[in-house]
N, C-alpha and C positions, 0 to 999 in steps of 0.2 A: 505494500498499498505506500501513495508515497503520497501527501496532501501539501499545497501548492496556492497560491496566494496570487488572483493576477485580479490589474483593475480593470475595466469594459468599457469598451463606448467612448475610450479616450487612446492618446500616445503616451502620456506621462504619465509616470503610476500613483501621483497626486491627484491623476483628475477620475471623468471617471466612477465608476460603481465598483468598490471590490467585488468580488466575489473566489469560496471556497472553490476549489477542480479537488474533488480525493478520486485517483489513479487508483485503478487495480482491490476496489470496494464489494468485491463476494464477499467477502465470510463474513462482513455489518449485516446487522440487523435490523431494524427502523433503529431500534431504539439508541444505536450505537451512533450509527448516523442522526440522529438530533442529539445528543451530545456533542456528537464533535460541529456539528454547523452553530451550537449556543456559543463553543469556547474559542470558534473562533473568532465570528459577533459580527460578520457581514451579513449582511438584506439575505443575501442567502448563498447555501455552498451547494454544489451539484457531484453526485456522487455515477461513478462510473461502473458497473457492474457486467455481464459478459459481455465481455469482449469479443467479437469473434471479425475477421479479416470483414472490411466496407458499412461495419454494425455495430451495435452499442446499444443498450439500455442505461438509461441517467433515468436518479431519481434527485429531487432537490427539498431544500428544507431551510427555513427560514430556523433565525434563534430560538422561536417556541413555535415554531409549526411547521408539519411538512404543506409544502405547495406543490402547485399541479405544474407547474410550467412557469419556465425563468428564462425571460431572454436573454441579459447581461450574460449568467454564468452560463449557459449553453454556449454566446460569442466567444466568454474565457474558456471555455474547456476545448473549443472551435483552435483556437488559435496553441493555447498548452498543446493539444497532438501535434499539433503541424509544427510548433519545433522539434516537437522528438520524432517524427515520422514522416514527413513531409509535405505539405498539402494535397492537397482532392477531395473527394466527398465521405459522407458518414451516414449511415439513414439511421440514427437515432429513435427507438421504440421509450417515448415518454407517459407518464399518464394520460395525456389527451388527449397521445394520440402520435403518429412516425413523423417526423421531423427529419427532412434533409438538411443535410448543415454539408457546409462549402465551404473552403476556404481555398486562396491565390495571394499570389504576390503581388503588390503594387508599390511598382516602384519598390522601395524597397524597406516598407512592411507589408508582413502578413496582415491580411486580412478577411474575415468569418462572415456567412449569411448562413438564414438558414430560414426557409419557409415554412408559416404555419399553420398548422388545420385551417378546414377551412371557417371563415368569422362569418359572426351571426351579426344584427344590432338589434333591440330593442329596446319598449317602453318602459319608464318607470311608474308606481302607482305613487298616485301627490302624492298621501300621506309619510311613505317614504321620502322621495324629493323633501317637501318640508323642514324636515328632521334634517335631510342630510343635510341642508342649507345653514339651519341651524346650530349645528356641529360642528360645517368648516366656519360658521361665524362671516356668514355672507348677503347681502337682502337681493333682492327682484333685482337691485337697482346698479347689482356690483355687476349684475349678466352679460354674455353678448347675445342676445335678442334675436340673431340670427340664429346660432350654434346650440339649439334646448337639449338639456341635459338627458340624457338616453345613458341603457345598459352595451357595451360592447364589450365583443369577446371574441380572442384570438388567440386561446389557451389559455386565458382570466378573460372574468369575466371583471372590466374595471367599470366603472362612474364615468362622464364625460362630463364634466367640466366646464364650458367653457364663457372669461372675465372677459369684461367688455376694454379691457386695460390694463395695460405694464402697469400700473401703481396697486390698483385690483392683487393681483400674481405678489406680487414681492410683499402686501401687507401681508402675507396670509397667515393666521394663525389661530388655527384651527383647538378645537375643545377633543382629548387625544382621546382620555375616557372612551366622553360620548358616543365620540367616531366608532373607536376598539367594541359598541358595547352591538350597534347600529350593521355594522357589516359583520362580525358571529353572528347577528339576527339574521341579516339576506343572506347571510352564507357568500360571501363576499370575498376573497380567499386573499385578495394581493390587494391594488393601492387603487386608492380614486384619482385619476386625473383632472387636475382642473388644470385648464390650459387657456392662454394669449394667441390671438394668429395676426400673426405679426405684417403677413404677406400671405399668396390663396395656395401658397402650399411649403411654408413655414411659419410654426409653431415655438412659441417658452411653456414650459410645462414642469407644475411641481407635482410630485405625486406624495400624499402622507399614505404612512404605511402602516397602521397600528397591528393587522392580524402579527405580522410575521415582528412584533417586539419592537422596531423603527418609527421612527417620527417623519423619516425625510427619508425614500429613496431617490438615491444622486441621477440615477438613468433605467429605465424603463422598460428593459427592448419589447415587451408584452402590450402593456399601457401604449406607447408607442406604435405596435401594428393595431391593437383595438381605434388608436385614433386615425388610422388609414382606413381603418371599414367601416367609423361609423361618414365621416368625408365623402368614399366613397358608395356610400348608401344613399347616401343626400343628394348625392349628386351634386355635391361641395368642389372634385373636381373631377377632369377630364380622362379618364384611364388609357394609356397606360403614363401614372404620371408618378413622382421621386418628391416623398415629402420629408422635409429634412426636421426636426427635433427638439430642442435645446434645454438645458433641462443640468440638475445639477450646481449653478451659480449660488445661489441662492446658499446656498449650506458651504460651499469652498472647493465643491469637489465637479468645473463642469465636465456636461459632458456632451458631444452629437450625435444623436442614435438617424440613419439613414433608412427609412422604409421605401419601399419598391413594392405602389399600389396596381395593382394589372388587373385587366377585364373582372377578368373573372379568380376565382382563388381565393388561395390564401396570401399573405401580404411574406415582402423580404424584405424582413429588419438585418441591414447589414454593421460592418462597424470593425473595431482593433479590439487591439488590449494587450498592455504590457505587463509583464511578470514585476510581480511586489518582493522586496528583497530585503528589505527590513520591518 
């Protein structure tokens, strides 16, 4: 077993979202994995088991819970394996379905891309929406009237909450315990994507993550993919298109996530990762 640490969606170890990557984890049970994830302390840790040529099974744990899917830990895993074995394609079996993970060298950097499972976008109950805004400490006037609050799934369910301007996003200060309780009651095990549109295909994002025991996630690949699915569903973009999400600057770990939005099918989430050695 090898325990590694990478920062994903960045090219510097002090940016992006740190992820644990545990290779050769076949002998670990769920309790062991949860304990290791808690000890590492990052938003998520990925565990690779049942590795065969061109394929593997991957599991994800946050410090306090199992996570069905994690974009940044998958990107980190791809880079970790590419550094050891070379670039190529790996078919990953995840709790939400099969994920195609591709690594390649772009200039002097390794890049990884994953294709999500088939996304879906759904409405949100009015009372739940009201409680969500209450715990985010957002008023109706803080929201972007053109982008309604909806639930979007591309591996995890993410409420998409678009705010009207950058100042609202910068001032986000939510009720951690209240939001944690609401998300548990609704079965939302990932983040809430609070976003601001700066241009048609560029967004800023902040992602509260109380289910995982993390106040704010610096880079959330599944949320960025869910945002891409949301924009496609609402015809806010003309696919094929490329979405760029800037996240993490508010917590001192700036990151950039690229999402390819096809006409149909899963989103393509791309980014780099760099090993954390200290």
